[in-house]
C-alpha positions as a LaTeX table, in Angstrom:
\begin{tabular}{lrrr}
\hline
Residue & $x$ (\AA) & $y$ (\AA) & $z$ (\AA) \\
\hline
Met1 & 0.00 & 0.00 & 0.00 \\
Ala2 & 1.30 & 3.46 & $-0.89$ \\
Leu3 & 2.45 & 5.70 & 1.93 \\
Ser4 & 0.72 & 9.07 & 1.99 \\
Cys5 & 2.81 & 12.23 & 2.34 \\
Pro6 & 1.34 & 15.07 & 4.43 \\
Leu7 & 1.84 & 18.54 & 3.02 \\
Asn8 & 4.22 & 19.69 & 5.74 \\
Arg9 & 6.56 & 16.71 & 5.67 \\
Tyr10 & 10.28 & 17.22 & 5.30 \\
Leu11 & 13.12 & 14.73 & 4.94 \\
Leu12 & 16.34 & 15.33 & 6.87 \\
Leu13 & 19.52 & 13.68 & 5.62 \\
Met14 & 21.66 & 13.26 & 8.74 \\
Ala15 & 25.43 & 12.96 & 9.08 \\
Gln16 & 26.76 & 9.63 & 10.31 \\
Glu17 & 28.83 & 10.98 & 13.19 \\
His18 & 28.04 & 12.31 & 16.66 \\
Leu19 & 24.98 & 10.04 & 16.55 \\
Glu20 & 24.01 & 10.60 & 20.20 \\
Phe21 & 23.88 & 14.37 & 19.70 \\
Arg22 & 21.72 & 14.52 & 16.58 \\
Leu23 & 18.24 & 14.29 & 18.07 \\
Pro24 & 18.80 & 16.84 & 20.91 \\
Glu25 & 20.36 & 19.27 & 18.43 \\
Ile26 & 17.45 & 19.11 & 15.98 \\
Lys27 & 14.89 & 19.40 & 18.80 \\
Ser28 & 16.69 & 22.40 & 20.31 \\
Leu29 & 16.99 & 24.25 & 17.02 \\
Leu30 & 13.37 & 23.63 & 16.04 \\
Ser31 & 12.30 & 24.98 & 19.43 \\
Leu32 & 14.58 & 28.00 & 18.96 \\
Phe33 & 12.94 & 28.89 & 15.64 \\
Gly34 & 9.34 & 28.40 & 16.73 \\
Gly35 & 8.82 & 24.83 & 15.60 \\
Gln36 & 8.22 & 21.61 & 17.45 \\
Phe37 & 9.75 & 18.21 & 16.88 \\
Thr38 & 6.89 & 16.19 & 15.39 \\
Thr39 & 7.23 & 12.93 & 13.53 \\
Ser40 & 5.45 & 9.66 & 12.84 \\
Gln41 & 8.77 & 7.85 & 12.63 \\
Glu42 & 9.00 & 5.37 & 15.50 \\
Thr43 & 12.77 & 5.24 & 15.87 \\
Tyr44 & 15.88 & 6.90 & 14.49 \\
Gly45 & 18.87 & 4.96 & 15.71 \\
Lys46 & 21.69 & 5.28 & 13.20 \\
Ser47 & 19.46 & 5.89 & 10.18 \\
Pro48 & 20.44 & 8.96 & 8.13 \\
Phe49 & 16.85 & 9.54 & 6.95 \\
Trp50 & 14.47 & 11.37 & 9.27 \\
Ile51 & 10.91 & 12.37 & 8.33 \\
Leu52 & 9.72 & 15.46 & 10.23 \\
Ser53 & 6.64 & 17.68 & 10.24 \\
Ile54 & 7.80 & 21.31 & 10.20 \\
Pro55 & 5.34 & 24.24 & 10.18 \\
Ser56 & 6.99 & 26.20 & 7.37 \\
Glu57 & 9.83 & 26.25 & 4.88 \\
Asp58 & 11.29 & 29.31 & 6.66 \\
Ile59 & 11.73 & 27.27 & 9.85 \\
Ala60 & 13.30 & 24.47 & 7.81 \\
Arg61 & 15.79 & 26.93 & 6.28 \\
Asn62 & 16.61 & 28.47 & 9.66 \\
Leu63 & 17.23 & 25.00 & 11.05 \\
Met64 & 19.77 & 24.30 & 8.30 \\
Lys65 & 21.53 & 27.61 & 8.91 \\
Arg66 & 22.58 & 26.27 & 12.30 \\
Thr67 & 22.73 & 22.47 & 12.34 \\
Val68 & 26.02 & 20.63 & 11.97 \\
Cys69 & 24.42 & 17.21 & 12.48 \\
Ala70 & 22.22 & 17.35 & 9.37 \\
Lys71 & 23.53 & 17.45 & 5.82 \\
Ser72 & 20.44 & 18.51 & 3.88 \\
Ile73 & 16.68 & 18.96 & 4.10 \\
Phe74 & 14.07 & 18.23 & 1.41 \\
Glu75 & 10.40 & 18.95 & 1.02 \\
Leu76 & 9.11 & 15.38 & 0.87 \\
Trp77 & 6.85 & 14.74 & $-2.12$ \\
Gly78 & 6.81 & 10.95 & $-2.03$ \\
His79 & 7.98 & 7.97 & 0.01 \\
Gly80 & 7.70 & 4.22 & $-0.42$ \\
Arg81 & 9.35 & 0.89 & 0.28 \\
Ser82 & 9.48 & 0.05 & $-3.41$ \\
Pro83 & 9.48 & 2.04 & $-6.68$ \\
Glu84 & 5.79 & 1.25 & $-7.16$ \\
Glu85 & 4.90 & 2.58 & $-3.70$ \\
Leu86 & 6.97 & 5.71 & $-4.35$ \\
Tyr87 & 5.20 & 6.38 & $-7.67$ \\
Arg88 & 1.75 & 5.95 & $-6.11$ \\
Ser89 & 2.73 & 8.29 & $-3.31$ \\
Leu90 & 3.93 & 10.91 & $-5.81$ \\
Lys91 & 0.70 & 10.66 & $-7.79$ \\
Asn92 & $-1.22$ & 11.41 & $-4.59$ \\
Tyr93 & 0.82 & 14.56 & $-3.92$ \\
Pro94 & $-1.27$ & 17.64 & $-4.82$ \\
Val95 & $-0.39$ & 19.00 & $-8.26$ \\
Glu96 & $-0.90$ & 22.58 & $-7.06$ \\
Lys97 & 2.01 & 22.07 & $-4.66$ \\
Met98 & 4.25 & 20.95 & $-7.54$ \\
Ile99 & 3.37 & 23.53 & $-10.19$ \\
Pro100 & 5.40 & 26.49 & $-8.73$ \\
Tyr101 & 8.56 & 24.44 & $-9.25$ \\
Leu102 & 7.74 & 22.66 & $-12.51$ \\
His103 & 6.31 & 25.40 & $-14.77$ \\
Ser104 & 7.71 & 26.10 & $-18.23$ \\
Asp105 & 9.79 & 29.14 & $-17.17$ \\
Ser106 & 11.73 & 27.16 & $-14.55$ \\
Thr107 & 14.95 & 25.16 & $-14.74$ \\
Tyr108 & 15.68 & 22.03 & $-12.74$ \\
Lys109 & 17.79 & 18.95 & $-12.30$ \\
Ile110 & 17.28 & 15.59 & $-10.57$ \\
Lys111 & 19.97 & 14.02 & $-8.39$ \\
Ile112 & 20.30 & 10.46 & $-7.11$ \\
His113 & 21.57 & 9.83 & $-3.57$ \\
Thr114 & 22.08 & 6.30 & $-2.29$ \\
Phe115 & 23.10 & 5.29 & 1.21 \\
Asn116 & 25.27 & 2.15 & 1.54 \\
Lys117 & 25.25 & 1.34 & $-2.18$ \\
Thr118 & 26.73 & 2.72 & $-5.41$ \\
Leu119 & 24.66 & 2.81 & $-8.60$ \\
Thr120 & 25.93 & 2.80 & $-12.17$ \\
Gln121 & 25.16 & 5.75 & $-14.42$ \\
Glu122 & 22.77 & 3.56 & $-16.37$ \\
Glu123 & 20.85 & 2.68 & $-13.20$ \\
Lys124 & 20.61 & 6.35 & $-12.27$ \\
Val125 & 19.26 & 7.35 & $-15.69$ \\
Lys126 & 16.67 & 4.56 & $-15.52$ \\
Arg127 & 15.38 & 5.87 & $-12.15$ \\
Ile128 & 15.10 & 9.42 & $-13.50$ \\
Asp129 & 13.29 & 8.28 & $-16.65$ \\
Ala130 & 10.73 & 6.47 & $-14.49$ \\
Leu131 & 9.58 & 9.88 & $-13.17$ \\
Glu132 & 8.32 & 11.03 & $-16.57$ \\
Phe133 & 4.74 & 10.99 & $-15.27$ \\
Leu134 & 5.51 & 14.06 & $-13.12$ \\
Pro135 & 4.40 & 17.33 & $-14.79$ \\
Phe136 & 7.89 & 18.73 & $-15.48$ \\
Glu137 & 7.53 & 21.55 & $-18.05$ \\
Gly138 & 10.75 & 23.47 & $-17.38$ \\
Lys139 & 14.19 & 22.98 & $-18.89$ \\
Val140 & 16.93 & 20.78 & $-17.50$ \\
Asn141 & 19.95 & 22.75 & $-16.28$ \\
Leu142 & 22.67 & 20.67 & $-14.65$ \\
Lys143 & 24.93 & 23.59 & $-13.66$ \\
Lys144 & 22.72 & 26.31 & $-12.17$ \\
Pro145 & 19.15 & 25.06 & $-11.89$ \\
Gln146 & 16.48 & 27.02 & $-10.07$ \\
His147 & 15.17 & 23.86 & $-8.43$ \\
Val148 & 16.90 & 20.64 & $-7.46$ \\
Phe149 & 15.01 & 17.40 & $-6.89$ \\
Ser150 & 16.45 & 14.27 & $-5.35$ \\
Ile151 & 15.75 & 10.55 & $-5.31$ \\
Leu152 & 17.16 & 9.12 & $-2.08$ \\
Glu153 & 17.50 & 5.38 & $-1.55$ \\
Asp154 & 18.22 & 3.71 & 1.78 \\
Tyr155 & 20.02 & 0.34 & 1.65 \\
Gly156 & 20.44 & $-0.07$ & 5.40 \\
Leu157 & 23.45 & 0.24 & 7.68 \\
Asn158 & 25.32 & $-3.02$ & 7.09 \\
Pro159 & 28.02 & $-2.60$ & 4.41 \\
Asn160 & 28.68 & $-6.36$ & 4.53 \\
Cys161 & 25.09 & $-7.25$ & 3.68 \\
Ile162 & 23.72 & $-4.83$ & 1.07 \\
Pro163 & 20.20 & $-5.78$ & $-0.08$ \\
Glu164 & 19.27 & $-6.01$ & $-3.73$ \\
Asn165 & 16.42 & $-3.52$ & $-3.26$ \\
Pro166 & 16.33 & $-0.46$ & $-0.98$ \\
His167 & 14.48 & $-0.49$ & 2.34 \\
Asn168 & 13.00 & 2.95 & 1.60 \\
Ile169 & 12.92 & 5.35 & $-1.35$ \\
Tyr170 & 12.25 & 9.09 & $-1.05$ \\
Phe171 & 11.65 & 11.87 & $-3.56$ \\
Gly172 & 11.70 & 15.53 & $-2.63$ \\
Arg173 & 12.63 & 19.09 & $-3.47$ \\
Trp174 & 15.95 & 20.20 & $-2.02$ \\
Ile175 & 15.55 & 23.11 & 0.40 \\
Ala176 & 18.95 & 23.77 & 1.97 \\
Asp177 & 22.18 & 22.22 & 3.23 \\
Gly178 & 23.43 & 22.25 & 6.82 \\
Gln179 & 26.61 & 23.82 & 8.16 \\
Arg180 & 28.91 & 20.82 & 7.93 \\
Glu181 & 31.66 & 22.90 & 6.31 \\
Leu182 & 32.08 & 24.85 & 9.57 \\
Ile183 & 33.64 & 21.78 & 11.19 \\
Glu184 & 36.50 & 21.91 & 8.71 \\
Ser185 & 36.70 & 25.72 & 8.64 \\
Tyr186 & 37.16 & 25.89 & 12.42 \\
Ser187 & 39.19 & 22.70 & 12.72 \\
Val188 & 41.58 & 22.61 & 15.68 \\
Lys189 & 44.35 & 21.64 & 13.26 \\
Lys190 & 44.09 & 25.10 & 11.66 \\
Arg191 & 44.17 & 27.09 & 14.90 \\
His192 & 47.04 & 29.50 & 15.60 \\
Phe193 & 46.84 & 28.58 & 19.28 \\
Ile194 & 46.12 & 25.04 & 20.47 \\
Gly195 & 45.90 & 23.97 & 24.10 \\
Asn196 & 45.93 & 20.45 & 25.49 \\
Thr197 & 42.17 & 20.62 & 26.12 \\
Ser198 & 41.07 & 22.42 & 22.93 \\
Met199 & 37.51 & 21.39 & 22.05 \\
Asp200 & 36.71 & 19.71 & 18.74 \\
Ala201 & 35.03 & 22.27 & 16.47 \\
Gly202 & 32.06 & 20.05 & 15.62 \\
Leu203 & 31.28 & 19.43 & 19.29 \\
Ser204 & 31.62 & 23.14 & 20.03 \\
Phe205 & 28.91 & 23.99 & 17.51 \\
Ile206 & 26.74 & 21.17 & 18.84 \\
Met207 & 27.09 & 22.58 & 22.37 \\
Ala208 & 25.98 & 26.03 & 21.19 \\
Asn209 & 23.02 & 24.49 & 19.37 \\
His210 & 21.99 & 22.41 & 22.39 \\
Gly211 & 22.13 & 25.66 & 24.36 \\
Lys212 & 19.78 & 27.37 & 21.87 \\
Val213 & 22.24 & 30.25 & 21.48 \\
Lys214 & 20.86 & 32.89 & 19.16 \\
Glu215 & 21.96 & 36.22 & 17.72 \\
Asn216 & 23.05 & 38.77 & 20.34 \\
Asp217 & 22.85 & 36.29 & 23.21 \\
Ile218 & 25.38 & 36.69 & 26.02 \\
Val219 & 27.09 & 33.37 & 26.76 \\
Phe220 & 29.43 & 32.64 & 29.67 \\
Asp221 & 32.07 & 29.91 & 29.81 \\
Pro222 & 33.66 & 29.68 & 33.29 \\
Phe223 & 36.30 & 27.22 & 32.04 \\
Val224 & 36.95 & 28.74 & 28.63 \\
Gly225 & 40.60 & 27.66 & 28.36 \\
Thr226 & 41.94 & 28.20 & 24.83 \\
Gly227 & 38.49 & 29.00 & 23.53 \\
Lys228 & 35.65 & 27.28 & 21.74 \\
Ala229 & 34.61 & 28.03 & 18.19 \\
Ser230 & 32.48 & 31.17 & 18.33 \\
Arg231 & 29.78 & 32.09 & 15.86 \\
Lys232 & 29.06 & 35.43 & 14.28 \\
Asn233 & 26.76 & 37.65 & 16.35 \\
Gln234 & 27.11 & 35.41 & 19.44 \\
Lys235 & 28.98 & 37.14 & 22.27 \\
Trp236 & 31.31 & 35.14 & 24.51 \\
Arg237 & 33.21 & 35.96 & 27.68 \\
Gly238 & 35.41 & 33.79 & 29.85 \\
Pro239 & 38.43 & 33.71 & 32.13 \\
Asp240 & 41.30 & 32.97 & 29.74 \\
Glu241 & 43.17 & 35.45 & 27.56 \\
Asn242 & 44.21 & 32.80 & 25.01 \\
Ile243 & 40.77 & 32.75 & 23.45 \\
Arg244 & 41.53 & 36.06 & 21.74 \\
Ala245 & 44.20 & 34.44 & 19.56 \\
Asn246 & 41.70 & 32.04 & 18.03 \\
Leu247 & 38.88 & 34.57 & 17.69 \\
Arg248 & 41.26 & 37.01 & 15.97 \\
Gln249 & 42.20 & 34.27 & 13.50 \\
Tyr250 & 38.58 & 33.95 & 12.38 \\
Gly251 & 37.76 & 37.67 & 12.51 \\
Leu252 & 35.37 & 37.17 & 15.44 \\
Glu253 & 37.13 & 39.09 & 18.21 \\
Lys254 & 34.58 & 41.92 & 18.04 \\
Tyr255 & 31.93 & 39.48 & 19.30 \\
Tyr256 & 33.98 & 38.74 & 22.43 \\
Leu257 & 32.83 & 40.87 & 25.37 \\
Asp258 & 35.57 & 40.57 & 27.97 \\
Val259 & 38.07 & 38.38 & 29.76 \\
Leu260 & 38.64 & 37.82 & 33.46 \\
Val261 & 40.59 & 35.51 & 35.74 \\
Ser262 & 38.80 & 34.26 & 38.84 \\
Asp263 & 37.98 & 31.21 & 40.93 \\
Ala264 & 34.99 & 29.62 & 39.22 \\
Ser265 & 33.73 & 28.40 & 42.61 \\
Lys266 & 33.57 & 32.02 & 43.83 \\
Pro267 & 32.11 & 34.00 & 40.93 \\
Cys268 & 32.45 & 37.75 & 41.24 \\
Trp269 & 29.18 & 38.66 & 39.54 \\
Arg270 & 26.75 & 41.10 & 41.07 \\
Lys271 & 23.22 & 40.08 & 41.88 \\
Gly272 & 21.02 & 40.56 & 38.86 \\
Thr273 & 23.70 & 39.53 & 36.35 \\
Tyr274 & 22.00 & 37.32 & 33.79 \\
Phe275 & 23.30 & 35.22 & 30.92 \\
Asp276 & 21.34 & 33.66 & 28.08 \\
Ala277 & 23.43 & 30.49 & 28.28 \\
Val278 & 26.26 & 28.93 & 30.26 \\
Ile279 & 28.25 & 26.57 & 28.02 \\
Thr280 & 31.42 & 24.95 & 29.27 \\
Asp281 & 33.79 & 21.99 & 29.50 \\
Pro282 & 34.92 & 21.78 & 33.16 \\
Pro283 & 38.28 & 20.24 & 34.13 \\
Tyr284 & 38.02 & 16.54 & 34.94 \\
Gly285 & 41.00 & 16.40 & 37.29 \\
Ile286 & 43.05 & 14.27 & 34.85 \\
Arg287 & 45.94 & 16.58 & 33.99 \\
Glu288 & 45.76 & 18.20 & 37.40 \\
Ala289 & 43.51 & 17.84 & 40.41 \\
Thr290 & 40.66 & 20.28 & 40.95 \\
Arg291 & 41.35 & 22.79 & 43.67 \\
Arg292 & 39.90 & 25.94 & 45.15 \\
Thr293 & 41.85 & 29.14 & 45.78 \\
Gly294 & 41.57 & 31.00 & 49.05 \\
Ser295 & 39.67 & 29.80 & 52.09 \\
Gln296 & 37.43 & 26.75 & 52.38 \\
Lys297 & 33.84 & 26.92 & 51.21 \\
Glu298 & 31.46 & 28.24 & 53.82 \\
Ile299 & 28.56 & 25.95 & 54.69 \\
Pro300 & 25.40 & 27.51 & 56.13 \\
Lys301 & 24.60 & 26.82 & 59.75 \\
Gly302 & 22.43 & 23.77 & 60.25 \\
Ile303 & 23.75 & 21.99 & 57.12 \\
Asp304 & 26.84 & 20.15 & 58.34 \\
Lys305 & 25.77 & 16.78 & 57.04 \\
Cys306 & 23.15 & 15.19 & 54.82 \\
Pro307 & 20.22 & 14.26 & 57.11 \\
Glu308 & 19.17 & 11.33 & 54.92 \\
Ser309 & 22.52 & 9.57 & 54.61 \\
His310 & 24.36 & 11.14 & 57.58 \\
Val311 & 27.29 & 11.86 & 55.26 \\
Pro312 & 29.38 & 14.84 & 56.44 \\
Val313 & 29.55 & 17.75 & 54.01 \\
Ser314 & 33.04 & 17.76 & 52.48 \\
Leu315 & 35.11 & 20.87 & 53.16 \\
Ser316 & 37.69 & 19.93 & 50.50 \\
Tyr317 & 37.00 & 20.65 & 46.85 \\
His318 & 36.11 & 17.56 & 44.87 \\
Leu319 & 34.84 & 17.05 & 41.33 \\
Ser320 & 31.26 & 16.78 & 42.61 \\
Asp321 & 31.68 & 20.12 & 44.43 \\
Met322 & 32.68 & 21.74 & 41.16 \\
Phe323 & 29.53 & 20.52 & 39.43 \\
Phe324 & 27.34 & 21.66 & 42.34 \\
Asp325 & 28.95 & 25.11 & 42.11 \\
Leu326 & 28.40 & 25.15 & 38.36 \\
Leu327 & 24.71 & 24.25 & 38.66 \\
Asn328 & 24.15 & 26.79 & 41.42 \\
Phe329 & 25.88 & 29.47 & 39.37 \\
Ala330 & 23.77 & 28.66 & 36.30 \\
Ala331 & 20.55 & 28.55 & 38.34 \\
Glu332 & 21.28 & 31.97 & 39.80 \\
Thr333 & 22.62 & 33.81 & 36.73 \\
Leu334 & 20.67 & 32.35 & 33.79 \\
Val335 & 17.56 & 34.04 & 32.47 \\
Leu336 & 14.41 & 31.95 & 32.71 \\
Gly337 & 14.50 & 29.57 & 29.77 \\
Gly338 & 18.28 & 29.94 & 29.52 \\
Arg339 & 20.34 & 26.78 & 29.20 \\
Leu340 & 23.34 & 25.21 & 30.89 \\
Val341 & 25.40 & 22.89 & 28.68 \\
Tyr342 & 28.40 & 21.09 & 30.15 \\
Trp343 & 30.44 & 17.88 & 29.97 \\
Leu344 & 30.22 & 15.34 & 32.80 \\
Pro345 & 33.05 & 12.73 & 32.93 \\
Val346 & 31.99 & 9.26 & 34.09 \\
Tyr347 & 33.59 & 5.91 & 34.85 \\
Thr348 & 31.46 & 3.78 & 32.52 \\
Pro349 & 31.21 & 0.52 & 34.54 \\
Glu350 & 29.69 & 2.39 & 37.50 \\
Tyr351 & 27.60 & 5.01 & 35.68 \\
Thr352 & 23.90 & 5.39 & 36.46 \\
Glu353 & 21.52 & 8.21 & 35.58 \\
Glu354 & 21.33 & 9.10 & 39.29 \\
Met355 & 24.93 & 10.33 & 39.03 \\
Val356 & 23.86 & 13.30 & 36.88 \\
Pro357 & 23.76 & 16.39 & 39.15 \\
Trp358 & 20.35 & 18.00 & 39.56 \\
His359 & 19.05 & 21.36 & 40.76 \\
Pro360 & 15.49 & 22.47 & 41.66 \\
Cys361 & 15.74 & 25.42 & 39.26 \\
Leu362 & 17.05 & 23.40 & 36.31 \\
Gln363 & 15.30 & 20.80 & 34.16 \\
Leu364 & 17.28 & 18.10 & 32.38 \\
Ile365 & 16.79 & 18.40 & 28.60 \\
Ser366 & 19.25 & 15.87 & 27.20 \\
Asn367 & 22.07 & 13.55 & 28.24 \\
Cys368 & 24.38 & 12.37 & 25.42 \\
Glu369 & 27.37 & 10.07 & 25.71 \\
Gln370 & 30.74 & 10.37 & 23.97 \\
Lys371 & 33.04 & 7.40 & 24.49 \\
Leu372 & 36.57 & 8.30 & 25.60 \\
Ser373 & 37.97 & 4.82 & 26.26 \\
Ser374 & 36.82 & 1.31 & 27.11 \\
His375 & 36.14 & 2.36 & 30.69 \\
Thr376 & 35.47 & 6.12 & 30.55 \\
Ser377 & 33.19 & 8.49 & 28.71 \\
Arg378 & 31.84 & 11.97 & 29.06 \\
Arg379 & 28.24 & 13.00 & 28.82 \\
Leu380 & 27.00 & 16.26 & 27.34 \\
Ile381 & 24.38 & 17.48 & 29.81 \\
Thr382 & 21.85 & 20.12 & 28.76 \\
Met383 & 19.61 & 21.74 & 31.38 \\
Glu384 & 17.10 & 24.59 & 31.16 \\
Lys385 & 16.24 & 27.09 & 33.87 \\
Val386 & 12.55 & 26.67 & 34.73 \\
Lys387 & 12.33 & 28.35 & 38.14 \\
Thr388 & 13.52 & 31.62 & 39.66 \\
Phe389 & 16.51 & 31.07 & 41.95 \\
Glu390 & 16.00 & 31.51 & 45.71 \\
Asp391 & 18.63 & 31.40 & 48.46 \\
Arg392 & 17.24 & 28.13 & 49.83 \\
Asp393 & 17.88 & 26.47 & 46.45 \\
Gln394 & 21.64 & 26.84 & 46.79 \\
Tyr395 & 22.15 & 23.90 & 49.15 \\
Ser396 & 19.08 & 21.81 & 48.36 \\
His397 & 21.25 & 19.14 & 46.74 \\
Leu398 & 22.79 & 18.41 & 50.15 \\
Leu399 & 19.36 & 17.39 & 51.43 \\
Ser400 & 18.87 & 14.83 & 48.67 \\
Asp401 & 19.35 & 11.09 & 48.98 \\
Gln402 & 21.22 & 11.33 & 45.66 \\
Ile403 & 24.32 & 12.79 & 47.30 \\
Leu404 & 25.98 & 9.36 & 47.56 \\
Pro405 & 25.85 & 8.62 & 43.79 \\
Tyr406 & 27.21 & 12.13 & 43.17 \\
Gln407 & 30.29 & 11.37 & 45.22 \\
Gly408 & 31.22 & 8.67 & 42.72 \\
His409 & 32.60 & 11.47 & 40.54 \\
Asn410 & 35.22 & 12.30 & 43.15 \\
Ser411 & 37.32 & 9.21 & 42.37 \\
Phe412 & 37.12 & 9.65 & 38.58 \\
Arg413 & 40.82 & 10.59 & 38.39 \\
Glu414 & 41.92 & 7.45 & 40.23 \\
Lys415 & 39.61 & 5.19 & 38.22 \\
Tyr416 & 40.76 & 6.78 & 34.97 \\
Phe417 & 44.43 & 6.13 & 35.65 \\
Ser418 & 43.64 & 2.68 & 37.03 \\
Gly419 & 42.09 & 1.80 & 33.70 \\
Val420 & 45.05 & 3.25 & 31.80 \\
Thr421 & 47.49 & 1.24 & 33.92 \\
Lys422 & 45.54 & $-1.97$ & 33.31 \\
Arg423 & 45.46 & $-1.31$ & 29.56 \\
Ile424 & 49.22 & $-0.69$ & 29.40 \\
Ala425 & 49.91 & $-3.86$ & 31.40 \\
Lys426 & 47.65 & $-5.85$ & 29.06 \\
Glu427 & 49.39 & $-4.46$ & 25.97 \\
Glu428 & 52.82 & $-5.26$ & 27.42 \\
Lys429 & 51.74 & $-8.80$ & 28.23 \\
Ser430 & 50.40 & $-9.27$ & 24.70 \\
Ser431 & 53.63 & $-7.98$ & 23.15 \\
Gln432 & 55.70 & $-10.36$ & 25.28 \\
Glu433 & 53.62 & $-13.33$ & 24.20 \\
\hline
\end{tabular}
């Protein structure tokens, strides 16, 4: 049976990297531009083809002006699991929706895109000829056409078992491409200044997109280091002078507000200072242990231990303390609806969702994993401010029965190096054998 194609359906062609980050990025950007993630597709997994319902072509174009996880977007005219289903679906698509792009004064071309299979030129021509029933009245122009149409065929994800026929076939009008070229343009390899913790350019853009950063937003990075890839019209400030070298390289220094050096656990901001987003990659304690400058952290009277677990409040500065400080800072200084995006390192064998820090003013939006080794990973956590910060919210995490799982982060450094030591010993043993 032919598959019907609603009038507002679009087909996203996704990149096959950063798979965990794709769905949160698309959802965040659609929300930013006034859309909502709506689909009848049951699952995405690793598939590069996503069918979405988007309110307008303008929103679809705005989405592609920001995404680095999607390659292209098409207005979906037809979809089927066989050529016959595709043709029936196309015949059911309203002619009045086609006419503006097929009239006699227009120029066009048709492209073939296959995933996990290569077609011969003869096979491509045969597929194009089969579309002769469509009311094309314009002229073919292969170099600079006004409209580009695409046949997209999905042959699955297993390169060792390619089926004779595609699982799905799509036909649509090309709308726009994503911003994949930015990953290469801002590649760390091309930077004038590189630090030992410089962030991958692709992940930097993904972080900004998860944070719903828009034009003229003010974004704060308390652990800015050598600097993330900035975007035009997005203003950044952070506590490391080295970021200027990279921004100057790309002609973006004018979008950088200021630089300061301070203890991130004791921010020097006045009350009423608000940011549109806090986006950062905190230190994990691998290259050096986390530490606090100055005196020990003051704990309010009456909160000297967690009443549920009877665990004394630590006066030293551990990894978990740093994340609590970060969440408190974001909860206090973000505008309502503003987002906190940060990386959380975890020891994979012991990780549970309860280990993700929480705050009464912040709602968890997404939690995406990036593998670092066989025993460690880091998770990109995105949270949104949903409640006005009050003084009592600052230490509410100490009253939670989740404080014990949080403390698992404190031994991340030891577990990391324990895993490295075991791997080296295993490699040496293998080489000796």
